[in-house]
PDB file of N, CA, C and O in Angstrom:
ATOM      1  N   MET A   1      21.014 122.749  13.918  1.00  0.00           N
ATOM      2  CA  MET A   1      20.498 121.196  14.296  1.00  0.00           C
ATOM      3  C   MET A   1      19.591 120.997  15.010  1.00  0.00           C
ATOM      4  O   MET A   1      18.575 120.379  14.689  1.00  0.00           O
ATOM      5  N   PHE A   2      19.893 121.650  16.433  1.00  0.00           N
ATOM      6  CA  PHE A   2      18.834 121.161  17.079  1.00  0.00           C
ATOM      7  C   PHE A   2      17.568 121.919  16.879  1.00  0.00           C
ATOM      8  O   PHE A   2      16.695 121.320  17.508  1.00  0.00           O
ATOM      9  N   TYR A   3      17.133 122.850  16.353  1.00  0.00           N
ATOM     10  CA  TYR A   3      15.933 123.734  15.914  1.00  0.00           C
ATOM     11  C   TYR A   3      15.409 123.094  15.193  1.00  0.00           C
ATOM     12  O   TYR A   3      14.241 122.854  15.501  1.00  0.00           O
ATOM     13  N   LEU A   4      15.965 122.422  13.777  1.00  0.00           N
ATOM     14  CA  LEU A   4      15.404 121.705  12.884  1.00  0.00           C
ATOM     15  C   LEU A   4      14.690 120.742  13.392  1.00  0.00           C
ATOM     16  O   LEU A   4      13.533 120.537  13.026  1.00  0.00           O
ATOM     17  N   LEU A   5      15.283 120.051  14.278  1.00  0.00           N
ATOM     18  CA  LEU A   5      14.387 118.781  15.105  1.00  0.00           C
ATOM     19  C   LEU A   5      13.049 119.214  16.042  1.00  0.00           C
ATOM     20  O   LEU A   5      12.114 118.443  16.253  1.00  0.00           O
ATOM     21  N   LEU A   6      13.116 120.318  16.458  1.00  0.00           N
ATOM     22  CA  LEU A   6      12.187 120.805  17.103  1.00  0.00           C
ATOM     23  C   LEU A   6      11.021 121.222  16.140  1.00  0.00           C
ATOM     24  O   LEU A   6       9.879 120.770  16.220  1.00  0.00           O
ATOM     25  N   VAL A   7      11.442 122.116  15.245  1.00  0.00           N
ATOM     26  CA  VAL A   7      10.220 122.486  14.207  1.00  0.00           C
ATOM     27  C   VAL A   7       9.716 121.102  13.490  1.00  0.00           C
ATOM     28  O   VAL A   7       8.489 121.013  13.430  1.00  0.00           O
ATOM     29  N   LEU A   8      10.503 119.936  12.898  1.00  0.00           N
ATOM     30  CA  LEU A   8       9.985 118.820  12.496  1.00  0.00           C
ATOM     31  C   LEU A   8       8.820 117.784  13.446  1.00  0.00           C
ATOM     32  O   LEU A   8       8.122 116.902  12.944  1.00  0.00           O
ATOM     33  N   MET A   9       8.842 118.109  14.683  1.00  0.00           N
ATOM     34  CA  MET A   9       8.348 116.946  15.869  1.00  0.00           C
ATOM     35  C   MET A   9       6.563 117.538  15.549  1.00  0.00           C
ATOM     36  O   MET A   9       6.144 118.681  15.364  1.00  0.00           O
ATOM     37  N   PRO A  10       6.061 116.620  15.578  1.00  0.00           N
ATOM     38  CA  PRO A  10       4.489 116.745  15.446  1.00  0.00           C
ATOM     39  C   PRO A  10       4.108 117.833  16.619  1.00  0.00           C
ATOM     40  O   PRO A  10       4.815 117.668  17.613  1.00  0.00           O
ATOM     41  N   ILE A  11       3.284 118.765  16.725  1.00  0.00           N
ATOM     42  CA  ILE A  11       2.651 119.193  17.754  1.00  0.00           C
ATOM     43  C   ILE A  11       1.126 119.022  17.760  1.00  0.00           C
ATOM     44  O   ILE A  11       0.416 118.909  16.761  1.00  0.00           O
ATOM     45  N   VAL A  12       0.780 119.019  18.899  1.00  0.00           N
ATOM     46  CA  VAL A  12      -0.586 118.578  19.394  1.00  0.00           C
ATOM     47  C   VAL A  12      -0.918 119.891  20.181  1.00  0.00           C
ATOM     48  O   VAL A  12      -0.381 120.404  21.164  1.00  0.00           O
ATOM     49  N   ARG A  13      -2.249 120.348  19.223  1.00  0.00           N
ATOM     50  CA  ARG A  13      -2.828 121.554  19.608  1.00  0.00           C
ATOM     51  C   ARG A  13      -4.445 121.470  20.326  1.00  0.00           C
ATOM     52  O   ARG A  13      -5.311 121.494  19.452  1.00  0.00           O
ATOM     53  N   PRO A  14      -4.882 121.395  21.458  1.00  0.00           N
ATOM     54  CA  PRO A  14      -6.082 120.812  21.876  1.00  0.00           C
ATOM     55  C   PRO A  14      -6.608 122.232  21.971  1.00  0.00           C
ATOM     56  O   PRO A  14      -6.010 123.238  22.354  1.00  0.00           O
ATOM     57  N   TYR A  15      -8.259 122.054  21.401  1.00  0.00           N
ATOM     58  CA  TYR A  15      -9.409 122.698  21.707  1.00  0.00           C
ATOM     59  C   TYR A  15      -9.983 122.548  23.573  1.00  0.00           C
ATOM     60  O   TYR A  15     -10.163 121.548  24.269  1.00  0.00           O
ATOM     61  N   ASP A  16     -10.110 123.827  23.832  1.00  0.00           N
ATOM     62  CA  ASP A  16     -10.306 123.624  25.232  1.00  0.00           C
ATOM     63  C   ASP A  16     -12.224 124.079  25.259  1.00  0.00           C
ATOM     64  O   ASP A  16     -12.779 124.991  25.872  1.00  0.00           O
ATOM     65  N   ILE A  17     -12.763 123.118  24.422  1.00  0.00           N
ATOM     66  CA  ILE A  17     -14.178 123.034  24.030  1.00  0.00           C
ATOM     67  C   ILE A  17     -14.774 121.817  24.998  1.00  0.00           C
ATOM     68  O   ILE A  17     -14.441 120.646  24.813  1.00  0.00           O
ATOM     69  N   THR A  18     -15.571 122.169  25.909  1.00  0.00           N
ATOM     70  CA  THR A  18     -15.976 121.160  26.792  1.00  0.00           C
ATOM     71  C   THR A  18     -17.872 121.048  26.798  1.00  0.00           C
ATOM     72  O   THR A  18     -18.522 120.371  27.596  1.00  0.00           O
ATOM     73  N   ASP A  19     -18.368 121.806  25.818  1.00  0.00           N
ATOM     74  CA  ASP A  19     -19.590 121.650  25.519  1.00  0.00           C
ATOM     75  C   ASP A  19     -19.821 121.526  24.116  1.00  0.00           C
ATOM     76  O   ASP A  19     -19.315 122.367  23.372  1.00  0.00           O
ATOM     77  N   PRO A  20     -20.571 120.522  23.608  1.00  0.00           N
ATOM     78  CA  PRO A  20     -20.701 119.880  21.910  1.00  0.00           C
ATOM     79  C   PRO A  20     -21.221 121.325  21.172  1.00  0.00           C
ATOM     80  O   PRO A  20     -20.793 121.651  20.065  1.00  0.00           O
ATOM     81  N   ARG A  21     -21.946 121.931  21.734  1.00  0.00           N
ATOM     82  CA  ARG A  21     -22.656 123.083  21.453  1.00  0.00           C
ATOM     83  C   ARG A  21     -21.779 124.013  20.626  1.00  0.00           C
ATOM     84  O   ARG A  21     -22.153 124.495  19.556  1.00  0.00           O
ATOM     85  N   PHE A  22     -20.479 124.260  21.234  1.00  0.00           N
ATOM     86  CA  PHE A  22     -19.342 125.407  20.759  1.00  0.00           C
ATOM     87  C   PHE A  22     -18.603 124.509  19.542  1.00  0.00           C
ATOM     88  O   PHE A  22     -17.754 125.035  18.823  1.00  0.00           O
ATOM     89  N   CYS A  23     -18.899 123.478  19.424  1.00  0.00           N
ATOM     90  CA  CYS A  23     -18.143 122.697  18.287  1.00  0.00           C
ATOM     91  C   CYS A  23     -17.962 123.507  16.578  1.00  0.00           C
ATOM     92  O   CYS A  23     -17.062 123.521  15.738  1.00  0.00           O
ATOM     93  N   TRP A  24     -19.123 124.016  16.656  1.00  0.00           N
ATOM     94  CA  TRP A  24     -19.165 124.641  15.118  1.00  0.00           C
ATOM     95  C   TRP A  24     -18.047 125.609  14.888  1.00  0.00           C
ATOM     96  O   TRP A  24     -17.976 126.063  13.746  1.00  0.00           O
ATOM     97  N   ILE A  25     -17.020 126.070  15.902  1.00  0.00           N
ATOM     98  CA  ILE A  25     -16.296 127.164  15.505  1.00  0.00           C
ATOM     99  C   ILE A  25     -14.928 126.307  15.272  1.00  0.00           C
ATOM    100  O   ILE A  25     -13.854 126.903  15.181  1.00  0.00           O
ATOM    101  N   THR A  26     -15.008 124.831  15.175  1.00  0.00           N
ATOM    102  CA  THR A  26     -13.756 124.096  14.713  1.00  0.00           C
ATOM    103  C   THR A  26     -13.690 123.618  13.267  1.00  0.00           C
ATOM    104  O   THR A  26     -14.688 123.361  12.593  1.00  0.00           O
ATOM    105  N   PRO A  27     -12.611 123.534  12.908  1.00  0.00           N
ATOM    106  CA  PRO A  27     -12.511 122.994  11.498  1.00  0.00           C
ATOM    107  C   PRO A  27     -13.322 121.842  10.807  1.00  0.00           C
ATOM    108  O   PRO A  27     -13.484 121.779   9.588  1.00  0.00           O
ATOM    109  N   GLN A  28     -13.838 120.894  11.760  1.00  0.00           N
ATOM    110  CA  GLN A  28     -14.474 119.621  11.633  1.00  0.00           C
ATOM    111  C   GLN A  28     -15.519 119.521  12.748  1.00  0.00           C
ATOM    112  O   GLN A  28     -15.424 118.541  13.488  1.00  0.00           O
ATOM    113  N   PRO A  29     -16.674 120.555  13.007  1.00  0.00           N
ATOM    114  CA  PRO A  29     -17.567 120.273  14.132  1.00  0.00           C
ATOM    115  C   PRO A  29     -18.263 119.252  14.171  1.00  0.00           C
ATOM    116  O   PRO A  29     -19.040 119.243  15.126  1.00  0.00           O
ATOM    117  N   PHE A  30     -18.327 117.870  13.133  1.00  0.00           N
ATOM    118  CA  PHE A  30     -19.128 116.638  13.720  1.00  0.00           C
ATOM    119  C   PHE A  30     -18.284 115.925  14.501  1.00  0.00           C
ATOM    120  O   PHE A  30     -18.729 115.331  15.483  1.00  0.00           O
ATOM    121  N   ALA A  31     -16.621 115.875  14.097  1.00  0.00           N
ATOM    122  CA  ALA A  31     -16.108 115.367  14.566  1.00  0.00           C
ATOM    123  C   ALA A  31     -15.467 115.907  16.082  1.00  0.00           C
ATOM    124  O   ALA A  31     -14.733 115.172  16.742  1.00  0.00           O
ATOM    125  N   CYS A  32     -15.664 116.618  16.315  1.00  0.00           N
ATOM    126  CA  CYS A  32     -15.432 117.683  17.681  1.00  0.00           C
ATOM    127  C   CYS A  32     -16.617 116.739  18.397  1.00  0.00           C
ATOM    128  O   CYS A  32     -16.203 115.786  19.058  1.00  0.00           O
ATOM    129  N   GLN A  33     -17.678 116.887  18.333  1.00  0.00           N
ATOM    130  CA  GLN A  33     -18.643 116.448  18.766  1.00  0.00           C
ATOM    131  C   GLN A  33     -18.690 114.898  19.040  1.00  0.00           C
ATOM    132  O   GLN A  33     -19.006 114.425  20.131  1.00  0.00           O
ATOM    133  N   ARG A  34     -18.382 114.248  18.065  1.00  0.00           N
ATOM    134  CA  ARG A  34     -18.057 112.625  18.310  1.00  0.00           C
ATOM    135  C   ARG A  34     -17.372 112.299  19.290  1.00  0.00           C
ATOM    136  O   ARG A  34     -17.598 111.298  19.971  1.00  0.00           O
ATOM    137  N   CYS A  35     -15.921 113.569  19.590  1.00  0.00           N
ATOM    138  CA  CYS A  35     -14.840 113.299  20.601  1.00  0.00           C
ATOM    139  C   CYS A  35     -15.381 113.534  21.890  1.00  0.00           C
ATOM    140  O   CYS A  35     -15.206 112.752  22.824  1.00  0.00           O
ATOM    141  N   LEU A  36     -16.128 114.739  21.984  1.00  0.00           N
ATOM    142  CA  LEU A  36     -16.817 115.097  23.064  1.00  0.00           C
ATOM    143  C   LEU A  36     -17.958 114.140  24.095  1.00  0.00           C
ATOM    144  O   LEU A  36     -18.040 113.917  25.302  1.00  0.00           O
ATOM    145  N   GLN A  37     -18.772 113.728  22.824  1.00  0.00           N
ATOM    146  CA  GLN A  37     -19.618 112.537  23.390  1.00  0.00           C
ATOM    147  C   GLN A  37     -19.173 111.242  23.747  1.00  0.00           C
ATOM    148  O   GLN A  37     -19.909 110.488  24.383  1.00  0.00           O
ATOM    149  N   ASP A  38     -17.800 110.852  23.322  1.00  0.00           N
ATOM    150  CA  ASP A  38     -17.087 109.749  23.790  1.00  0.00           C
ATOM    151  C   ASP A  38     -16.150 110.208  25.000  1.00  0.00           C
ATOM    152  O   ASP A  38     -15.316 109.377  25.359  1.00  0.00           O
ATOM    153  N   GLY A  39     -16.183 111.277  25.587  1.00  0.00           N
ATOM    154  CA  GLY A  39     -15.857 112.004  26.975  1.00  0.00           C
ATOM    155  C   GLY A  39     -14.072 112.022  26.517  1.00  0.00           C
ATOM    156  O   GLY A  39     -13.167 111.734  27.301  1.00  0.00           O
ATOM    157  N   GLN A  40     -13.911 112.377  25.265  1.00  0.00           N
ATOM    158  CA  GLN A  40     -12.342 112.925  24.907  1.00  0.00           C
ATOM    159  C   GLN A  40     -12.430 114.333  24.153  1.00  0.00           C
ATOM    160  O   GLN A  40     -13.442 114.838  23.666  1.00  0.00           O
ATOM    161  N   GLN A  41     -11.071 114.868  24.173  1.00  0.00           N
ATOM    162  CA  GLN A  41     -10.754 115.948  23.747  1.00  0.00           C
ATOM    163  C   GLN A  41     -10.389 116.093  22.449  1.00  0.00           C
ATOM    164  O   GLN A  41      -9.635 115.252  21.958  1.00  0.00           O
ATOM    165  N   PHE A  42     -10.809 117.061  21.763  1.00  0.00           N
ATOM    166  CA  PHE A  42     -10.512 117.450  20.411  1.00  0.00           C
ATOM    167  C   PHE A  42      -9.294 118.074  20.147  1.00  0.00           C
ATOM    168  O   PHE A  42      -9.052 119.027  20.889  1.00  0.00           O
ATOM    169  N   VAL A  43      -8.335 117.767  19.173  1.00  0.00           N
ATOM    170  CA  VAL A  43      -6.956 118.241  19.127  1.00  0.00           C
ATOM    171  C   VAL A  43      -6.630 118.404  17.708  1.00  0.00           C
ATOM    172  O   VAL A  43      -7.193 117.561  17.010  1.00  0.00           O
ATOM    173  N   GLN A  44      -5.894 119.229  17.072  1.00  0.00           N
ATOM    174  CA  GLN A  44      -5.331 119.400  16.009  1.00  0.00           C
ATOM    175  C   GLN A  44      -3.959 119.141  16.002  1.00  0.00           C
ATOM    176  O   GLN A  44      -3.204 119.697  16.799  1.00  0.00           O
ATOM    177  N   ILE A  45      -3.563 118.305  15.129  1.00  0.00           N
ATOM    178  CA  ILE A  45      -2.036 117.570  15.121  1.00  0.00           C
ATOM    179  C   ILE A  45      -1.195 118.360  13.916  1.00  0.00           C
ATOM    180  O   ILE A  45      -1.426 118.138  12.727  1.00  0.00           O
ATOM    181  N   LEU A  46      -0.188 119.314  14.375  1.00  0.00           N
ATOM    182  CA  LEU A  46       0.258 119.860  13.368  1.00  0.00           C
ATOM    183  C   LEU A  46       1.635 118.854  12.893  1.00  0.00           C
ATOM    184  O   LEU A  46       2.517 118.699  13.738  1.00  0.00           O
ATOM    185  N   GLU A  47       1.782 118.196  11.552  1.00  0.00           N
ATOM    186  CA  GLU A  47       3.094 117.356  11.226  1.00  0.00           C
ATOM    187  C   GLU A  47       3.862 118.442   9.994  1.00  0.00           C
ATOM    188  O   GLU A  47       3.439 119.349   9.277  1.00  0.00           O
ATOM    189  N   PHE A  48       4.863 117.953  10.156  1.00  0.00           N
ATOM    190  CA  PHE A  48       5.677 119.225   9.214  1.00  0.00           C
ATOM    191  C   PHE A  48       6.545 118.045   8.420  1.00  0.00           C
ATOM    192  O   PHE A  48       7.145 117.057   8.843  1.00  0.00           O
ATOM    193  N   GLU A  49       6.295 118.726   6.733  1.00  0.00           N
ATOM    194  CA  GLU A  49       6.996 117.988   5.997  1.00  0.00           C
ATOM    195  C   GLU A  49       8.352 118.036   6.049  1.00  0.00           C
ATOM    196  O   GLU A  49       8.734 118.804   6.932  1.00  0.00           O
ATOM    197  N   SER A  50       9.518 117.332   5.238  1.00  0.00           N
ATOM    198  CA  SER A  50      10.921 117.953   5.192  1.00  0.00           C
ATOM    199  C   SER A  50      11.157 119.171   4.947  1.00  0.00           C
ATOM    200  O   SER A  50      12.186 119.694   5.372  1.00  0.00           O
ATOM    201  N   ASP A  51      10.269 119.839   4.229  1.00  0.00           N
ATOM    202  CA  ASP A  51      11.022 121.288   3.399  1.00  0.00           C
ATOM    203  C   ASP A  51      10.002 122.430   4.513  1.00  0.00           C
ATOM    204  O   ASP A  51      10.111 123.647   4.366  1.00  0.00           O
ATOM    205  N   GLY A  52       9.175 121.911   5.448  1.00  0.00           N
ATOM    206  CA  GLY A  52       8.797 122.869   6.702  1.00  0.00           C
ATOM    207  C   GLY A  52       7.234 122.921   6.348  1.00  0.00           C
ATOM    208  O   GLY A  52       6.610 123.240   7.361  1.00  0.00           O
ATOM    209  N   ARG A  53       6.653 122.777   5.583  1.00  0.00           N
ATOM    210  CA  ARG A  53       5.074 122.686   5.494  1.00  0.00           C
ATOM    211  C   ARG A  53       4.150 122.122   6.283  1.00  0.00           C
ATOM    212  O   ARG A  53       3.917 120.915   6.352  1.00  0.00           O
ATOM    213  N   PRO A  54       3.575 123.053   6.930  1.00  0.00           N
ATOM    214  CA  PRO A  54       2.464 122.054   7.784  1.00  0.00           C
ATOM    215  C   PRO A  54       1.213 120.999   7.086  1.00  0.00           C
ATOM    216  O   PRO A  54       0.584 121.287   6.068  1.00  0.00           O
ATOM    217  N   ILE A  55       1.059 119.917   7.777  1.00  0.00           N
ATOM    218  CA  ILE A  55       0.049 119.345   7.383  1.00  0.00           C
ATOM    219  C   ILE A  55      -0.842 119.209   8.798  1.00  0.00           C
ATOM    220  O   ILE A  55      -0.353 118.732   9.822  1.00  0.00           O
ATOM    221  N   ARG A  56      -1.885 119.579   8.729  1.00  0.00           N
ATOM    222  CA  ARG A  56      -2.551 119.729   9.868  1.00  0.00           C
ATOM    223  C   ARG A  56      -3.711 118.165   9.397  1.00  0.00           C
ATOM    224  O   ARG A  56      -4.057 117.879   8.251  1.00  0.00           O
ATOM    225  N   SER A  57      -4.094 117.390  10.700  1.00  0.00           N
ATOM    226  CA  SER A  57      -4.985 116.750  10.785  1.00  0.00           C
ATOM    227  C   SER A  57      -5.643 116.774  12.362  1.00  0.00           C
ATOM    228  O   SER A  57      -5.088 117.446  13.232  1.00  0.00           O
ATOM    229  N   TYR A  58      -6.874 115.984  12.653  1.00  0.00           N
ATOM    230  CA  TYR A  58      -7.264 116.444  13.602  1.00  0.00           C
ATOM    231  C   TYR A  58      -7.809 114.954  14.400  1.00  0.00           C
ATOM    232  O   TYR A  58      -7.972 113.997  13.642  1.00  0.00           O
ATOM    233  N   ALA A  59      -8.020 114.789  15.518  1.00  0.00           N
ATOM    234  CA  ALA A  59      -8.376 113.424  15.868  1.00  0.00           C
ATOM    235  C   ALA A  59      -8.870 113.706  17.319  1.00  0.00           C
ATOM    236  O   ALA A  59      -8.740 114.874  17.687  1.00  0.00           O
ATOM    237  N   CYS A  60      -9.536 112.631  18.393  1.00  0.00           N
ATOM    238  CA  CYS A  60      -9.557 112.800  19.548  1.00  0.00           C
ATOM    239  C   CYS A  60      -8.292 112.250  20.396  1.00  0.00           C
ATOM    240  O   CYS A  60      -7.461 111.425  20.018  1.00  0.00           O
ATOM    241  N   ARG A  61      -8.352 112.831  21.474  1.00  0.00           N
ATOM    242  CA  ARG A  61      -7.553 111.759  22.212  1.00  0.00           C
ATOM    243  C   ARG A  61      -7.917 112.391  23.907  1.00  0.00           C
ATOM    244  O   ARG A  61      -8.511 113.444  24.142  1.00  0.00           O
ATOM    245  N   ALA A  62      -7.289 111.268  25.094  1.00  0.00           N
ATOM    246  CA  ALA A  62      -8.015 111.330  26.373  1.00  0.00           C
ATOM    247  C   ALA A  62      -7.644 112.975  26.928  1.00  0.00           C
ATOM    248  O   ALA A  62      -6.712 113.708  26.596  1.00  0.00           O
ATOM    249  N   TRP A  63      -8.420 113.136  27.597  1.00  0.00           N
ATOM    250  CA  TRP A  63      -7.771 114.641  28.499  1.00  0.00           C
ATOM    251  C   TRP A  63      -6.799 114.426  29.390  1.00  0.00           C
ATOM    252  O   TRP A  63      -6.711 113.571  30.270  1.00  0.00           O
ATOM    253  N   GLU A  64      -6.047 115.325  29.060  1.00  0.00           N
ATOM    254  CA  GLU A  64      -5.228 115.569  30.100  1.00  0.00           C
ATOM    255  C   GLU A  64      -5.087 116.499  31.174  1.00  0.00           C
ATOM    256  O   GLU A  64      -4.892 117.670  30.848  1.00  0.00           O
ATOM    257  N   ARG A  65      -5.134 116.269  32.165  1.00  0.00           N
ATOM    258  CA  ARG A  65      -5.427 117.109  33.158  1.00  0.00           C
ATOM    259  C   ARG A  65      -4.229 116.608  34.282  1.00  0.00           C
ATOM    260  O   ARG A  65      -4.472 115.874  35.240  1.00  0.00           O
ATOM    261  N   PRO A  66      -3.334 116.984  34.058  1.00  0.00           N
ATOM    262  CA  PRO A  66      -1.980 117.507  35.385  1.00  0.00           C
ATOM    263  C   PRO A  66      -2.215 117.463  36.693  1.00  0.00           C
ATOM    264  O   PRO A  66      -1.670 116.900  37.643  1.00  0.00           O
ATOM    265  N   TYR A  67      -3.341 118.327  36.530  1.00  0.00           N
ATOM    266  CA  TYR A  67      -3.370 119.295  38.187  1.00  0.00           C
ATOM    267  C   TYR A  67      -4.378 118.633  38.823  1.00  0.00           C
ATOM    268  O   TYR A  67      -4.609 118.972  39.984  1.00  0.00           O
ATOM    269  N   LEU A  68      -5.059 117.732  38.311  1.00  0.00           N
ATOM    270  CA  LEU A  68      -6.210 116.737  38.999  1.00  0.00           C
ATOM    271  C   LEU A  68      -5.652 115.809  39.459  1.00  0.00           C
ATOM    272  O   LEU A  68      -5.446 115.094  38.478  1.00  0.00           O
ATOM    273  N   ARG A  69      -5.267 115.336  40.291  1.00  0.00           N
ATOM    274  CA  ARG A  69      -4.974 114.027  41.056  1.00  0.00           C
ATOM    275  C   ARG A  69      -5.640 113.600  42.228  1.00  0.00           C
ATOM    276  O   ARG A  69      -5.328 112.536  42.762  1.00  0.00           O
TER     277      ARG A  69
END
């Protein structure tokens, strides 16, 4: 049961792109460029249906750099 809960939680996968010229390799290059121009990171969010099918969406989020304090 614990495994099932882990699978159904959303997974955020960031793209390690800092130069908008390389956004063409992402599924949504214009959204990627907009994120980077706003100083944010472009990420893919994987959510799962109750039967385990993945739903992919894309968003901007603040950069997370825990090693820079």
